[in-house]
VOTI-523709 format. One record per residue (C-alpha): residue number from 1; residue in three letters; x, y, z. Coordinates in Angstrom, 3 decimals. Layout:
REM VOTI-523709
<node resi="NUM" resn="ALA" c1="X" c2="Y" c3="Z"/>
...
END
This chain:
REM VOTI-523709
<node resi="1" resn="MET" c1="12.402" c2="8.083" c3="-28.378"/>
<node resi="2" resn="GLU" c1="11.758" c2="11.627" c3="-28.886"/>
<node resi="3" resn="ILE" c1="13.992" c2="13.712" c3="-27.976"/>
<node resi="4" resn="GLY" c1="12.528" c2="17.464" c3="-27.806"/>
<node resi="5" resn="ASN" c1="8.573" c2="18.704" c3="-29.157"/>
<node resi="6" resn="LYS" c1="7.347" c2="18.864" c3="-31.840"/>
<node resi="7" resn="SER" c1="10.076" c2="21.487" c3="-34.211"/>
<node resi="8" resn="ASN" c1="12.590" c2="19.511" c3="-32.149"/>
<node resi="9" resn="GLU" c1="13.282" c2="22.395" c3="-29.786"/>
<node resi="10" resn="ILE" c1="14.034" c2="21.750" c3="-26.591"/>
<node resi="11" resn="HIS" c1="11.350" c2="20.702" c3="-24.287"/>
<node resi="12" resn="ILE" c1="11.494" c2="20.731" c3="-20.842"/>
<node resi="13" resn="GLU" c1="8.285" c2="19.120" c3="-17.572"/>
<node resi="14" resn="SER" c1="8.387" c2="20.235" c3="-14.568"/>
<node resi="15" resn="TYR" c1="6.590" c2="18.512" c3="-11.645"/>
<node resi="16" resn="GLN" c1="6.177" c2="19.180" c3="-7.454"/>
<node resi="17" resn="ILE" c1="4.372" c2="17.268" c3="-5.194"/>
<node resi="18" resn="SER" c1="0.712" c2="19.633" c3="-4.390"/>
<node resi="19" resn="ASN" c1="-0.071" c2="20.888" c3="-1.251"/>
<node resi="20" resn="THR" c1="-2.186" c2="18.236" c3="-0.538"/>
<node resi="21" resn="GLY" c1="0.640" c2="15.568" c3="-0.501"/>
<node resi="22" resn="VAL" c1="3.354" c2="17.327" c3="1.238"/>
<node resi="23" resn="ALA" c1="0.823" c2="17.603" c3="4.769"/>
<node resi="24" resn="LEU" c1="0.101" c2="13.797" c3="4.475"/>
<node resi="25" resn="ALA" c1="3.569" c2="13.394" c3="4.400"/>
<node resi="26" resn="ARG" c1="4.437" c2="16.177" c3="7.183"/>
<node resi="27" resn="ASP" c1="1.648" c2="14.836" c3="9.669"/>
<node resi="28" resn="GLY" c1="3.044" c2="11.097" c3="8.702"/>
<node resi="29" resn="ILE" c1="-0.127" c2="9.874" c3="6.691"/>
<node resi="30" resn="ILE" c1="1.777" c2="9.059" c3="3.697"/>
<node resi="31" resn="GLU" c1="4.822" c2="6.881" c3="3.019"/>
<node resi="32" resn="ALA" c1="6.687" c2="5.769" c3="-0.018"/>
<node resi="33" resn="SER" c1="6.450" c2="2.174" c3="-0.556"/>
<node resi="34" resn="VAL" c1="8.713" c2="-0.423" c3="-2.669"/>
<node resi="35" resn="ASP" c1="6.730" c2="0.581" c3="-5.618"/>
<node resi="36" resn="PRO" c1="8.091" c2="4.428" c3="-7.077"/>
<node resi="37" resn="ASN" c1="4.569" c2="4.611" c3="-8.849"/>
<node resi="38" resn="LEU" c1="2.614" c2="3.909" c3="-5.870"/>
<node resi="39" resn="MET" c1="1.592" c2="5.954" c3="-2.130"/>
<node resi="40" resn="ARG" c1="1.648" c2="3.625" c3="0.825"/>
<node resi="41" resn="VAL" c1="-1.139" c2="5.203" c3="3.953"/>
<node resi="42" resn="VAL" c1="0.228" c2="4.387" c3="7.203"/>
<node resi="43" resn="GLY" c1="-2.266" c2="1.862" c3="9.583"/>
<node resi="44" resn="SER" c1="-3.618" c2="3.821" c3="12.234"/>
<node resi="45" resn="SER" c1="-1.920" c2="2.528" c3="16.235"/>
<node resi="46" resn="ASN" c1="-2.820" c2="2.778" c3="19.708"/>
<node resi="47" resn="THR" c1="-1.291" c2="6.225" c3="20.084"/>
<node resi="48" resn="LYS" c1="-1.586" c2="7.623" c3="16.033"/>
<node resi="49" resn="TYR" c1="-5.019" c2="8.225" c3="14.155"/>
<node resi="50" resn="VAL" c1="-4.816" c2="8.194" c3="10.881"/>
<node resi="51" resn="PRO" c1="-8.003" c2="9.072" c3="8.906"/>
<node resi="52" resn="GLU" c1="-9.234" c2="7.422" c3="5.811"/>
<node resi="53" resn="VAL" c1="-8.058" c2="8.247" c3="2.875"/>
<node resi="54" resn="PHE" c1="-9.539" c2="8.305" c3="-0.200"/>
<node resi="55" resn="TYR" c1="-8.734" c2="9.280" c3="-4.154"/>
<node resi="56" resn="LYS" c1="-10.847" c2="9.636" c3="-7.264"/>
<node resi="57" resn="TYR" c1="-10.216" c2="8.091" c3="-10.677"/>
<node resi="58" resn="ARG" c1="-12.687" c2="7.663" c3="-13.815"/>
<node resi="59" resn="ASN" c1="-12.845" c2="3.855" c3="-14.456"/>
<node resi="60" resn="GLU" c1="-12.788" c2="2.081" c3="-18.299"/>
<node resi="61" resn="TYR" c1="-17.069" c2="3.592" c3="-18.619"/>
<node resi="62" resn="GLY" c1="-16.341" c2="6.822" c3="-17.837"/>
<node resi="63" resn="ILE" c1="-18.068" c2="6.421" c3="-14.297"/>
<node resi="64" resn="MET" c1="-16.145" c2="8.548" c3="-11.845"/>
<node resi="65" resn="VAL" c1="-15.343" c2="6.269" c3="-8.683"/>
<node resi="66" resn="GLN" c1="-13.827" c2="7.055" c3="-5.505"/>
<node resi="67" resn="GLU" c1="-12.035" c2="4.320" c3="-3.548"/>
<node resi="68" resn="ALA" c1="-10.208" c2="4.126" c3="-1.074"/>
<node resi="69" resn="ALA" c1="-6.444" c2="4.052" c3="-1.190"/>
<node resi="70" resn="ASN" c1="-5.908" c2="0.785" c3="1.401"/>
<node resi="71" resn="PRO" c1="-2.921" c2="0.568" c3="1.535"/>
<node resi="72" resn="THR" c1="-1.717" c2="2.154" c3="-1.482"/>
<node resi="73" resn="PHE" c1="-2.772" c2="4.689" c3="-4.091"/>
<node resi="74" resn="PRO" c1="-1.023" c2="6.094" c3="-7.733"/>
<node resi="75" resn="VAL" c1="1.127" c2="8.745" c3="-6.811"/>
<node resi="76" resn="GLU" c1="-0.057" c2="10.472" c3="-10.247"/>
<node resi="77" resn="TYR" c1="-2.297" c2="11.809" c3="-7.249"/>
<node resi="78" resn="LEU" c1="0.434" c2="14.073" c3="-5.889"/>
<node resi="79" resn="ILE" c1="1.975" c2="15.462" c3="-8.332"/>
<node resi="80" resn="VAL" c1="1.323" c2="19.178" c3="-9.892"/>
<node resi="81" resn="THR" c1="2.773" c2="20.481" c3="-13.577"/>
<node resi="82" resn="VAL" c1="4.701" c2="23.681" c3="-12.476"/>
END
């Protein structure tokens, strides 16, 4: 396990949730899942409409793919580096 950076100096990395992630959580569209690496999209009900959520990633062939977050998507899409 490496501690610090390549010069043996203290290395600090800070992360926070994006504004999009805050809005999705505030509006009750996403919630935590059992797996800490995934976010769960809440389903629509008779009293609440939840729009379909999409995310993009580059597949093993280098092609950009858009996929529906049905019912989960990787939490890394909501994290930004500070």
